[in-house]
C-alpha positions as CSV (number, residue, x, y, z in Angstrom):
1,M,-0.2,0.0,-0.4
2,R,1.3,3.1,-1.1
3,P,1.8,6.4,1.8
4,S,-1.3,7.9,-0.1
5,I,-4.5,7.5,-0.5
6,L,-6.4,10.0,-2.8
7,L,-9.8,11.6,-3.9
8,A,-8.8,9.3,-7.5
9,A,-8.6,6.0,-6.1
10,V,-12.2,6.1,-4.9
11,A,-14.4,3.4,-6.1
12,G,-17.2,5.1,-7.4
13,L,-20.4,6.7,-6.8
14,L,-24.2,7.2,-7.6
15,T,-25.8,10.2,-7.4
16,C,-29.2,11.9,-7.0
17,S,-31.6,14.6,-8.0
18,A,-34.6,16.2,-7.7
19,A,-36.7,19.2,-8.2
20,P,-38.5,20.0,-4.6
21,T,-42.1,19.9,-3.9
22,D,-43.6,22.3,-1.8
23,N,-43.6,20.3,1.0
24,F,-39.6,19.4,0.4
25,V,-37.1,21.6,1.0
26,L,-33.4,21.3,0.1
27,H,-30.9,19.2,2.6
28,E,-28.2,18.7,1.3
29,K,-25.9,19.1,-2.1
30,R,-23.2,16.8,-3.3
31,D,-19.7,17.9,-2.9
32,G,-16.7,16.9,-4.8
33,D,-15.0,17.0,-7.7
34,P,-17.5,16.2,-10.8
35,H,-14.4,15.6,-13.7
36,Q,-13.3,12.6,-11.7
37,W,-16.8,10.9,-12.5
38,T,-19.4,9.9,-15.4
39,K,-23.1,9.9,-14.9
40,R,-24.5,6.6,-15.9
41,N,-28.4,4.9,-15.8
42,R,-30.8,5.8,-12.8
43,A,-30.4,2.8,-10.7
44,H,-32.9,0.0,-10.7
45,P,-35.9,1.1,-7.9
46,A,-35.7,-2.5,-6.7
47,D,-31.7,-2.3,-5.4
48,I,-31.3,-2.6,-2.2
49,L,-29.5,0.6,-0.3
50,P,-28.7,0.8,3.4
51,V,-30.3,3.5,5.0
52,R,-29.0,6.0,7.8
53,I,-31.2,8.6,9.1
54,G,-28.6,10.5,11.1
55,L,-30.8,12.3,14.0
56,V,-29.7,15.9,15.5
57,Q,-27.8,15.7,18.5
58,S,-28.9,17.8,21.3
59,N,-26.6,21.4,22.5
60,L,-24.0,21.0,19.9
61,Y,-25.0,24.9,19.7
62,K,-23.2,25.3,22.8
63,A,-19.9,23.2,21.7
64,E,-17.4,26.0,21.8
65,E,-18.7,27.1,25.1
66,Y,-18.1,23.8,26.8
67,I,-14.8,23.7,25.3
68,L,-13.4,26.9,26.3
69,D,-15.1,25.8,29.6
70,V,-12.2,24.1,30.4
71,S,-9.5,24.9,28.0
72,D,-9.6,28.5,28.0
73,P,-7.0,29.9,30.6
74,Y,-8.9,32.2,32.1
75,S,-11.8,29.8,33.2
76,P,-12.1,29.0,36.6
77,N,-12.6,25.3,34.9
78,F,-9.7,25.0,33.0
79,G,-8.5,21.3,33.6
80,K,-11.9,20.2,35.0
81,H,-12.5,17.6,32.0
82,W,-15.6,15.9,31.3
83,S,-16.1,12.3,31.5
84,A,-17.4,10.1,28.7
85,E,-20.8,9.5,30.3
86,K,-21.6,13.4,31.1
87,V,-20.0,14.0,27.5
88,A,-22.3,11.3,25.7
89,N,-25.7,12.5,28.0
90,T,-25.1,15.8,27.0
91,F,-25.0,15.3,23.4
92,A,-28.0,12.6,23.4
93,P,-31.0,13.4,20.7
94,T,-33.9,14.3,22.5
95,K,-37.5,12.1,22.5
96,K,-39.4,14.4,20.3
97,T,-36.3,14.1,17.2
98,Q,-36.3,10.3,17.9
99,D,-40.5,10.1,17.6
100,G,-40.6,12.8,14.8
101,V,-38.2,11.3,12.1
102,A,-39.6,7.7,13.1
103,D,-43.2,8.8,12.6
104,W,-42.1,10.3,9.3
105,L,-40.6,7.1,8.2
106,V,-43.8,5.2,8.9
107,E,-46.1,7.8,7.2
108,F,-43.7,7.3,3.6
109,G,-44.3,3.1,4.1
110,I,-41.2,2.3,6.6
111,D,-42.9,0.3,8.4
112,A,-41.6,0.7,12.5
113,T,-40.8,-3.2,12.3
114,R,-38.5,-2.4,9.5
115,H,-36.3,0.0,10.9
116,S,-33.6,-0.1,14.3
117,Y,-32.2,2.0,16.7
118,S,-28.5,2.5,17.8
119,T,-27.6,1.7,21.3
120,G,-27.3,5.4,21.8
121,R,-30.8,6.2,19.7
122,N,-28.4,8.7,17.8
123,W,-29.6,7.5,14.6
124,I,-32.0,5.3,12.4
125,Q,-31.5,2.6,10.3
126,F,-32.9,0.6,7.5
127,N,-33.5,-1.5,4.5
128,A,-35.2,0.5,1.3
129,T,-35.0,-0.4,-2.4
130,V,-33.9,3.1,-4.9
131,A,-37.9,3.2,-5.6
132,E,-38.6,3.6,-1.3
133,T,-35.6,5.6,-1.3
134,E,-36.0,7.9,-3.8
135,R,-39.6,9.1,-2.4
136,L,-38.8,9.5,1.2
137,L,-35.8,11.6,0.1
138,N,-37.7,13.4,-2.9
139,T,-34.7,12.7,-5.1
140,E,-33.3,10.7,-8.3
141,Y,-30.6,7.8,-7.7
142,H,-28.2,7.5,-10.9
143,Y,-25.1,5.7,-11.4
144,Y,-21.5,6.7,-11.4
145,E,-18.6,5.4,-13.0
146,H,-15.3,6.7,-11.7
147,D,-13.1,7.9,-14.5
148,V,-9.9,6.8,-13.6
149,E,-10.6,3.0,-11.2
150,G,-13.8,2.0,-13.5
151,G,-15.8,1.6,-10.1
152,Y,-19.5,2.5,-9.8
153,R,-21.4,3.6,-7.0
154,I,-24.7,4.6,-5.6
155,A,-25.3,8.2,-4.7
156,C,-27.6,12.0,-5.1
157,D,-26.1,15.1,-6.1
158,E,-28.7,16.5,-3.6
159,Y,-32.1,15.4,-1.5
160,H,-34.5,17.2,-0.1
161,L,-36.8,16.8,3.7
162,P,-40.1,17.6,4.6
163,Q,-39.9,21.1,6.4
164,N,-41.6,19.4,9.8
165,V,-38.5,17.1,9.5
166,R,-35.4,18.5,8.8
167,D,-34.8,20.3,12.0
168,H,-34.4,16.8,13.5
169,V,-32.1,15.2,10.7
170,D,-28.4,15.7,10.0
171,F,-28.2,14.1,7.5
172,A,-29.2,11.1,5.7
173,M,-27.2,8.5,3.4
174,P,-26.2,7.1,1.3
175,T,-26.5,10.2,-0.5
176,I,-24.1,12.2,-1.6
177,Q,-20.5,11.6,-2.6
178,L,-17.2,11.2,-0.1
179,E,-13.8,11.3,-0.8
180,G,-11.7,8.5,0.8
181,M,-8.6,8.9,3.7
182,R,-5.3,9.5,2.5
183,P,-2.0,10.2,3.9
184,I,-0.2,13.7,3.5
185,P,3.2,12.8,1.4
186,N,6.3,13.2,3.1
187,L,9.6,13.7,1.9
188,L,12.1,11.1,1.1
189,P,15.8,12.7,0.4
190,K,18.7,10.3,0.8
191,I,21.8,11.0,2.8
192,E,24.8,9.8,1.4
193,Q,25.9,8.2,4.4
194,P,24.4,7.2,7.9
195,T,25.2,9.7,10.7
196,P,26.7,8.2,13.4
197,I,26.3,8.5,17.1
198,T,29.6,10.6,17.7
199,G,29.5,14.0,17.9
200,L,25.4,14.8,19.0
201,G,26.4,16.2,22.1
202,T,28.0,18.8,20.6
203,G,26.7,18.3,17.0
204,L,24.9,22.0,16.6
205,T,26.7,23.1,13.6
206,T,25.5,21.2,10.7
207,C,21.7,21.1,11.9
208,S,20.4,22.6,8.2
209,N,21.6,19.2,7.0
210,L,20.4,17.0,9.4
211,T,18.2,18.2,12.7
212,T,18.5,15.7,15.2
213,I,17.3,15.1,18.3
214,V,20.0,17.4,19.9
215,C,19.3,20.1,17.4
216,L,15.7,20.0,18.3
217,R,16.4,20.5,22.3
218,A,18.9,23.6,21.6
219,L,16.2,25.3,19.1
220,Y,13.1,24.6,21.4
221,Q,14.7,24.7,24.4
222,F,13.7,21.4,26.1
223,G,15.5,18.5,27.8
224,A,15.8,14.5,27.6
225,G,12.4,13.1,29.0
226,N,13.3,11.5,32.1
227,T,9.8,10.3,33.3
228,S,6.8,8.0,32.0
229,A,3.7,8.8,34.1
230,A,1.1,5.5,33.8
231,G,-1.3,6.1,31.5
232,N,0.5,9.1,29.2
233,E,1.7,7.0,26.7
234,M,1.4,9.1,22.9
235,G,-1.0,8.1,20.4
236,I,-0.1,8.2,16.6
237,G,-2.3,6.9,14.3
238,E,-1.4,5.2,10.9
239,W,-3.6,4.3,8.1
240,A,-1.8,2.9,4.8
241,D,1.8,2.7,6.5
242,F,3.3,-0.1,8.3
243,L,6.2,0.3,11.1
244,Y,8.8,-2.0,10.8
245,L,10.1,-2.9,13.8
246,P,13.8,-4.0,13.6
247,D,14.4,-0.1,12.5
248,L,13.6,1.4,15.8
249,P,16.7,0.1,17.8
250,L,18.9,1.1,15.1
251,F,17.6,4.3,15.6
252,F,17.9,4.4,19.0
253,K,21.8,3.2,18.8
254,N,22.1,6.1,16.2
255,Y,20.2,9.4,16.5
256,T,19.3,9.5,20.4
257,T,21.4,10.4,23.3
258,Q,19.3,7.7,25.3
259,P,21.0,4.0,25.9
260,I,18.9,1.6,23.7
261,P,15.5,0.3,25.3
262,A,15.5,-3.3,26.1
263,D,12.6,-3.3,24.4
264,T,11.4,-0.5,21.6
265,T,8.0,-1.7,20.5
266,P,5.2,0.6,20.7
267,E,1.7,-0.8,22.4
268,F,0.1,-1.7,19.2
269,I,-3.5,-1.1,19.3
270,S,-5.1,-3.0,16.2
271,I,-8.6,-1.6,14.7
272,D,-10.7,-3.6,12.9
273,G,-7.9,-5.8,11.6
274,G,-5.1,-3.0,12.0
275,Q,-2.1,-5.4,11.3
276,T,2.1,-4.8,12.1
277,A,2.8,-5.6,8.9
278,N,0.9,-6.3,5.2
279,F,3.5,-5.8,2.6
280,T,6.8,-5.9,1.3
281,Y,8.5,-3.0,2.1
282,D,10.1,-1.2,-0.6
283,N,13.0,0.9,-0.4
284,S,11.8,2.9,-4.3
285,T,8.0,3.4,-2.9
286,G,8.5,4.6,0.8
287,A,5.9,2.6,1.9
288,G,6.7,2.4,5.7
289,V,8.8,5.7,5.9
290,E,5.4,7.6,7.3
291,S,5.2,5.2,10.1
292,A,9.5,5.2,10.7
293,L,9.2,9.0,10.5
294,D,6.2,9.3,13.5
295,F,7.6,7.1,16.0
296,Q,11.2,8.0,15.6
297,T,10.6,11.5,15.5
298,S,8.6,11.6,18.9
299,Y,10.4,8.7,20.7
300,S,14.0,10.4,20.4
301,I,11.4,13.5,22.1
302,I,9.5,11.4,25.0
303,Y,11.8,8.4,26.0
304,P,11.1,6.9,28.5
305,Q,7.7,7.4,28.0
306,K,6.0,5.0,25.8
307,L,4.5,5.1,22.6
308,R,0.8,3.7,21.2
309,L,0.7,2.8,17.9
310,Y,-3.4,2.7,16.4
311,Q,-3.2,1.1,13.6
312,V,-6.1,1.3,11.5
313,G,-7.8,-1.0,8.8
314,D,-6.6,-4.3,7.3
315,G,-5.1,-2.4,4.5
316,V,-6.2,-4.8,1.8
317,N,-7.0,-2.6,-0.8
318,I,-7.2,1.2,-0.8
319,D,-11.4,1.1,0.3
320,S,-10.5,-1.0,4.0
321,V,-7.9,1.4,5.2
322,G,-10.4,3.0,7.2
323,T,-11.3,6.5,7.7
324,F,-11.1,8.9,10.8
325,N,-14.5,7.5,11.4
326,I,-13.1,4.1,12.1
327,F,-10.1,5.4,14.6
328,L,-13.7,7.4,16.7
329,D,-15.5,4.4,16.7
330,A,-12.7,2.3,18.3
331,L,-12.1,5.3,20.9
332,D,-16.0,5.6,21.7
333,A,-18.4,3.1,21.0
334,S,-21.4,6.2,21.4
335,Y,-19.7,7.1,17.9
336,C,-20.4,4.2,16.0
337,T,-24.2,5.6,16.0
338,Y,-23.4,9.2,16.5
339,L,-24.9,11.4,13.5
340,G,-25.4,7.8,11.6
341,G,-21.9,6.5,12.2
342,D,-19.8,5.4,9.5
343,Q,-21.0,6.5,6.2
344,P,-21.6,3.6,3.6
345,Y,-19.3,4.1,0.3
346,V,-16.9,6.5,2.6
347,D,-16.6,4.7,5.9
348,P,-15.2,0.7,5.1
349,A,-17.2,-2.3,5.9
350,Y,-17.1,-4.8,8.3
351,P,-16.2,-7.7,7.7
352,D,-14.3,-6.8,5.0
353,P,-15.2,-8.7,1.8
354,N,-12.0,-8.6,0.0
355,E,-9.1,-11.5,-0.3
356,G,-7.9,-12.1,3.2
357,G,-10.0,-8.8,4.8
358,Y,-10.9,-8.6,8.3
359,T,-13.3,-10.9,9.1
360,G,-14.5,-9.5,12.4
361,P,-17.0,-7.1,13.5
362,L,-16.6,-2.9,13.5
363,Q,-15.1,-2.2,16.8
364,C,-17.1,0.1,19.1
365,G,-14.9,1.6,21.9
366,G,-12.6,-0.6,23.9
367,A,-9.3,1.1,22.7
368,P,-7.5,3.0,25.1
369,K,-7.3,7.1,25.0
370,S,-4.1,9.0,25.0
371,N,-3.7,11.7,26.0
372,V,-1.6,13.2,22.8
373,F,-2.8,12.0,19.4
374,S,-0.6,12.7,16.6
375,F,-2.2,12.4,12.9
376,S,0.1,12.6,9.8
377,Y,-2.9,12.2,7.4
378,N,-5.9,14.5,6.0
379,Q,-8.3,15.4,3.5
380,I,-9.4,17.7,1.0
381,E,-12.8,20.2,2.0
382,A,-13.9,20.3,-0.8
383,A,-14.1,17.2,-1.5
384,L,-16.7,16.2,1.8
385,P,-20.1,17.2,2.8
386,V,-20.4,19.8,4.7
387,S,-22.5,17.7,7.3
388,Y,-19.9,14.9,7.2
389,Q,-17.3,17.3,8.3
390,Q,-19.3,18.8,11.4
391,R,-20.1,15.7,12.9
392,Q,-17.0,14.5,12.7
393,C,-15.4,18.0,13.7
394,H,-17.8,18.1,17.0
395,E,-16.5,14.1,17.9
396,W,-12.7,15.9,18.0
397,M,-14.2,18.5,20.5
398,K,-15.8,16.0,22.5
399,L,-12.2,13.8,22.7
400,G,-10.8,18.1,23.9
401,L,-13.7,17.9,26.8
402,Q,-12.4,14.4,27.8
403,G,-8.7,16.2,28.5
404,V,-7.7,14.8,24.7
405,S,-4.9,16.9,22.9
406,V,-5.3,15.9,18.8
407,L,-2.8,17.4,16.4
408,F,-3.1,17.4,12.6
409,A,-0.3,17.6,9.6
410,A,-1.7,20.9,7.8
411,G,-0.5,19.3,4.6
412,D,2.6,19.8,2.5
413,S,1.1,21.7,-1.1
414,G,1.2,25.3,0.6
415,V,-2.3,26.6,0.0
416,A,-3.5,23.8,-2.9
417,N,-3.6,20.0,-1.8
418,R,-2.8,17.1,-2.9
419,Y,-4.6,15.3,-5.6
420,N,-3.8,11.7,-6.7
421,A,-1.2,8.8,-6.1
422,G,1.4,10.8,-8.5
423,Y,1.3,13.5,-5.7
424,E,-0.1,15.8,-8.3
425,N,-1.2,19.4,-6.8
426,S,-4.8,20.6,-7.2
427,C,-7.0,23.5,-6.0
428,L,-10.4,24.3,-6.8
429,T,-12.6,25.9,-9.2
430,S,-14.2,29.4,-8.1
431,P,-17.3,29.5,-6.3
432,D,-19.7,30.1,-9.3
433,V,-19.1,26.8,-10.7
434,G,-18.9,24.4,-7.5
435,P,-16.1,24.6,-5.4
436,Y,-14.6,21.5,-7.0
437,V,-11.4,20.1,-6.6
438,D,-9.8,20.4,-10.0
439,I,-5.7,20.2,-11.0
440,N,-6.1,22.9,-13.1
441,G,-8.3,25.3,-10.3
442,T,-7.2,28.9,-9.0
443,R,-8.8,28.8,-6.0
444,F,-6.9,27.8,-2.9
445,S,-8.0,24.5,-1.1
446,P,-7.8,24.0,2.6
447,S,-7.6,20.4,4.0
448,F,-10.0,18.8,6.7
449,P,-9.6,17.8,9.5
450,T,-7.0,20.7,9.9
451,N,-10.0,23.5,9.3
452,C,-11.9,21.8,12.4
453,P,-11.6,24.8,15.3
454,Y,-11.0,21.7,17.7
455,I,-7.9,20.4,16.5
456,T,-4.2,22.2,16.8
457,A,-3.3,22.2,12.9
458,V,0.9,22.0,12.4
459,G,2.5,23.4,9.9
460,A,6.4,23.5,9.4
461,T,9.7,25.1,9.4
462,M,13.3,25.0,8.5
463,L,16.6,25.9,8.9
464,A,17.9,28.3,6.1
465,N,21.2,27.9,7.6
466,N,23.5,25.9,9.9
467,S,22.6,29.2,13.0
468,L,19.5,28.0,15.3
469,T,18.1,31.6,14.7
470,S,18.0,31.3,10.7
471,E,14.6,29.1,11.3
472,V,12.0,30.4,8.1
473,A,9.0,28.9,6.7
474,V,9.6,25.1,4.6
475,A,10.4,25.4,1.3
476,G,12.0,23.0,-0.6
477,P,12.0,20.6,-3.4
478,D,9.8,17.6,-3.4
479,P,11.5,14.6,-4.1
480,N,7.9,12.9,-4.6
481,D,6.7,15.2,-7.5
482,A,8.9,17.3,-10.0
483,K,6.3,19.8,-11.0
484,N,6.0,21.1,-7.4
485,D,8.1,22.4,-4.4
486,Y,6.8,21.4,-0.9
487,Y,5.4,24.2,1.3
488,S,3.6,24.1,4.5
489,G,-0.2,24.0,4.3
490,G,-2.3,26.9,5.3
491,G,-5.4,28.5,4.7
492,F,-8.4,29.7,5.3
493,S,-11.8,27.1,5.5
494,N,-14.6,27.3,3.8
495,V,-16.7,25.3,5.7
496,F,-16.1,26.6,9.5
497,A,-16.5,30.0,11.4
498,L,-13.8,32.1,13.1
499,P,-13.5,30.9,16.5
500,S,-13.3,32.9,19.3
501,Y,-9.9,31.8,20.8
502,Q,-8.3,32.8,17.5
503,S,-10.5,35.9,16.5
504,E,-7.7,38.7,17.6
505,A,-5.0,36.9,16.0
506,V,-6.4,36.3,12.9
507,T,-7.9,39.8,12.3
508,N,-4.8,41.5,13.4
509,Y,-3.4,39.6,10.4
510,L,-5.7,40.3,7.6
511,K,-5.9,44.1,8.9
512,K,-1.9,44.8,9.0
513,Y,-0.8,42.2,6.2
514,P,-3.9,41.8,4.0
515,P,-3.5,39.3,1.3
516,H,-4.1,40.7,-2.3
517,Y,-6.7,38.1,-3.6
518,P,-9.9,38.3,-3.9
519,S,-13.2,36.5,-2.3
520,H,-12.9,33.5,-5.9
521,I,-9.2,32.8,-4.8
522,Y,-10.1,32.0,-1.2
523,N,-12.3,32.6,1.9
524,N,-11.2,37.0,2.7
525,S,-14.5,37.0,5.0
526,G,-12.5,37.4,8.1
527,N,-14.7,35.2,9.7
528,S,-13.4,31.4,8.7
529,R,-11.5,29.4,11.1
530,A,-7.6,29.7,9.8
531,Y,-4.5,27.5,10.1
532,P,-1.8,26.3,10.7
533,D,-2.1,26.9,14.6
534,V,1.2,26.4,15.4
535,S,4.7,25.0,13.3
536,A,7.8,23.1,14.0
537,I,11.2,21.6,12.0
538,G,10.2,19.7,8.8
539,L,12.8,19.5,6.9
540,S,16.0,16.7,7.6
541,I,14.7,15.4,10.0
542,P,16.7,11.6,10.4
543,T,14.8,9.1,10.0
544,T,15.7,5.2,10.1
545,Y,14.4,3.1,7.5
546,L,15.1,-0.2,6.3
547,G,18.9,0.1,8.2
548,S,19.7,3.5,6.3
549,T,18.8,6.8,7.5
550,Y,17.2,9.3,5.3
551,G,16.6,13.0,6.3
552,V,12.9,13.0,5.9
553,G,10.6,16.1,5.7
554,G,6.9,17.0,5.8
555,T,4.1,18.7,8.5
556,S,4.4,14.3,9.2
557,A,7.6,15.8,10.5
558,S,6.5,18.9,12.8
559,T,3.5,17.0,14.3
560,P,5.2,14.4,15.7
561,I,7.6,17.1,17.2
562,W,4.7,18.8,18.7
563,G,3.0,15.6,20.0
564,G,6.3,14.8,21.8
565,I,6.4,18.4,23.2
566,V,3.0,18.4,24.1
567,T,3.4,14.9,26.2
568,L,6.4,16.1,27.7
569,L,4.4,19.3,28.6
570,N,1.6,16.5,30.4
571,E,4.7,14.8,32.0
572,A,5.6,17.6,33.6
573,R,1.8,18.8,34.9
574,I,1.6,14.8,35.9
575,A,4.0,15.0,38.6
576,A,3.1,18.4,39.7
577,K,-0.4,16.6,40.7
578,K,-2.1,17.9,37.7
579,G,-4.3,16.3,34.9
580,P,-3.4,16.9,31.7
581,I,-3.8,19.6,29.0
582,G,-6.3,18.2,27.0
583,F,-7.3,21.4,23.9
584,L,-4.4,23.1,23.6
585,N,-5.3,26.5,21.3
586,P,-7.1,29.0,23.7
587,T,-3.9,28.6,25.9
588,F,-1.7,29.1,22.9
589,Y,-3.2,31.6,21.7
590,A,-3.2,33.9,24.8
591,H,0.4,33.3,25.2
592,P,1.7,34.2,21.5
593,E,4.7,34.8,23.6
594,A,5.8,31.1,24.2
595,F,6.5,31.0,20.2
596,N,9.3,31.7,18.3
597,D,7.6,33.8,15.6
598,I,8.4,33.0,11.7
599,T,8.3,36.0,10.0
600,V,10.1,34.9,7.0
601,G,8.9,32.5,3.9
602,G,5.2,31.8,2.0
603,N,3.5,28.6,1.0
604,P,3.0,29.2,-2.4
605,G,0.1,27.2,-4.4
606,C,-2.8,27.6,-7.1
607,G,-0.6,29.3,-9.5
608,T,-0.2,32.2,-6.6
609,D,2.7,33.1,-4.3
610,G,0.4,31.9,-1.3
611,F,0.1,33.6,2.0
612,N,3.6,35.6,3.3
613,A,4.9,34.6,6.8
614,E,4.4,37.5,9.1
615,P,4.8,39.2,12.5
616,G,2.4,37.2,15.2
617,W,0.2,35.0,13.4
618,D,0.1,34.0,9.9
619,P,-1.3,30.9,7.6
620,V,2.2,29.7,7.1
621,T,3.5,28.8,10.0
622,G,0.3,29.9,12.5
623,L,1.7,31.5,15.9
624,G,5.3,30.1,14.9
625,T,7.4,27.1,17.1
626,P,7.6,26.0,20.6
627,N,9.7,27.3,23.3
628,Y,9.6,25.0,25.6
629,Q,10.3,26.5,28.8
630,K,8.4,29.1,28.3
631,L,5.0,26.8,27.5
632,L,6.2,24.6,30.4
633,E,5.8,28.4,32.7
634,V,2.4,28.7,31.0
635,F,1.0,25.6,31.8
636,L,2.6,24.5,35.1
637,S,0.8,27.7,36.4
638,L,-2.7,26.9,34.8
639,P,-4.8,24.4,37.5
């Protein structure tokens, strides 16, 4: 399995549309890339669809209020995180919602004996024919064929709900197009000879050539880890990549200052058939580099604290790699039933019908929660329905309420986005014709879930020369793509509003350094979620892969650096008899003095120069890179 899963690899689609009647109103339109799909025949009316109706949950309008209450450094309730039970009870759908949707189904011929509620009564599911579903949703289904892969699926362009029902339904499915998971590609420039440990203690004169743990400690002012509090193991999620375990002791020997541990193996948590290895490691493709980078980088920071490897999906084919939803299912059984839970045609089905696939049921709950999660994967915002993004963003918020810090890589394509297995960049068409994903588009293309206001998005920097004071926004040739250089992802969401904790910083940037692009190029309203939030070194990170050393980069490198630093902060808080930090952003934005401000560089893409790094927050490097000692002072001062 290659370390990239892209929109072009989705197998197929079926779509629906119909004019609303007086009693129906438009509920949702299909997003995505029409250039990848060709509409074929109407779906056969007798075809059976697995229909799920996602029920509106209670109190989601208070999401920001709730999360800030426990994460705002000025709140008297900072650090008073919620239990999982409190989270579930607070957001459960009302009885009026449950009964209203059930009555509607019966009215349209879906007898009560045919549908059932989820365990948490967050959605109703039933099987129905295409004809029944078209009548229920006032729409039409067509088969769509994927232009590249040639597969077919059933979905719709838009659908409609009765006026008296729409306030109780977040979305129905299967309906509109959804993209699959894809990792952010990372850089793989080879180093001629592996660099030995000799000289690491004083090796600060060549940090731009290979940014070792010694360089990172000097650059960001943190020391070697020396504690391992129970329950503070750092979590890393992997989907399309597998960790080659024999590289870990070799990395410890050559690129850390600690003695080689007796056991370097991380705690392995298999989610829905996740395996320790499921392919032949091939140096020419770089398969396995993502995991090596994630684990070695963070291990060198947090050791002797341990790591957890959350391996998601059996990886038998591109549809069974799993999505973020599958990961969330494993942490929280209630999410398996939240707003329709997993989506047919996006989230893989279990048992996996492919040869050699996982034959067990979908895993719901049971996987341990880590205090910190680092993810080097994302998706294209414009290729996903708004409802899908909103419901998953709320689930990340729920983890924050429970004291979990979630960090996502911001991407490696500047203001553009990755598109296909050839690492080709894509942008968006203008809003008046979409916006749709298009390799020839000119509108900036944000990522998901980096656009979610309840996660911490991480950009990337580099050292312009061997001086530790030469940190700038990353810019370098991408060996995976001769056509495009590598730049830190950043921009402004077209889906999520500007959160209050970020408002002052973003408004300052837009007023003092306004980008000179019109609204059809990017969301210049000043009212949208902006990212990244922070940055760290994302170039020439030493990574041992199949016994050799490489300088590896990408926001896939900067994100585990930040994950490791937050884990160290949690170690210090736990030692001081305090709890984990949880959602990071409100405190980060309240204390910009705890960051090294990056003011040089940009993130070009979509035929433009992108945005510029400027004093203060900017959509290239965020607030900047960490000053651990200042962050430690801030977080130890909080309850």
